C-alpha positions, 0 to 999 in steps of 0.5 A: 293638107289631105284630100277630100275623102269621098266616103260613099264612093269608097264604100261602093268600091269596097262592096265591089272589091268584096265580090272578088275575094276568094275564100278557097285555099289556093296555096302552093305547098310546102309553105317555106316563105311568108311575107309580112307587110306593115305601114307607118306614118309621119305626117303625109309620109308613109313607110311601107315595110315588107319582110320575108320569114322562112319556115320553120326557123322563122328567121328573116331572109329579106326586108324592104322599105318604101317611102312615099307621100300619101294625102288620103286622111286616116279614116277608120274602116277605110285604111286600105285607101291610105295604106295599100300604095306604100304596102304594095310598093314595098312588096314589089321590091322583094325578090324572094318568092313567098307563098303566103302574105300576112297583112297588118289589118283586117280582111273579111272581118270588116263592115263591108267584108273588104278590109286592108288585107282583102284589098292588098290580097286581090291586088297581088293575087296571092294567099293573104291573111289579115291579122289585126291587133284590136277587134274592129267588130263582132262578138267572141265565141270561145271554142277553146282556151286560146281561140274564139270565133268572131261572129258578126250578124250570125256569121263567123268572119274571123278568129281571135288567137290568144298565144300570149297576154294579148290576142290577135284577130285573124281573117281571110284576105284572099285565096285562103279559108279562115281555118287555114288562115288560123293554122298558118298564123299559129305556125308563124307565131313564136311561143308567147308572141302576140303577133305572127313573126312576119308582121312582128318584124314588119312592124319593127321595120316600119317603126324604124323607117318612121323614126328615120324620117324625123332625123 
């Protein structure tokens, strides 16, 4: 059985956290390593997967998995409260020093500008980029054939990047500008792929971990 989720308290926490997100580039160049983190669930068990990918080869140099019990229920726009603990645990197992973190979820592209990528980014205090597979909110304003601004209330909070049949949605997590976040997301995505390589590999790793729980 899950715990009772206090929506109003969670909203207040998100509003407060959003004040601590830095939207200025604070990246150590050259970017040689990027980490990706993804979380999968089987019941109350969460599998956090963290993968480090080298640039420009995009080969995996390290991967770690952390499994833990999570009682917080699935609530749209409040995913961070459920996914940050296993994601953070997996990241702490990595020994490779990465310059950028990709998170499977939104950052500023969120009703309170405080998505999963913002929560995790502020906690680890590293340049963090949110990448979502689906559009949570906003309208698309295409600026080129393969890229659209995501506009919410007249403000650009993200970008849709379409390098394959399905676009992905990039937003600021922490210590990065949207322009740089999009540039790095493109750099770490293989031609024709629908996700940056660190997240593609982390997603596959978390899925394997989830399947192993059923055995």
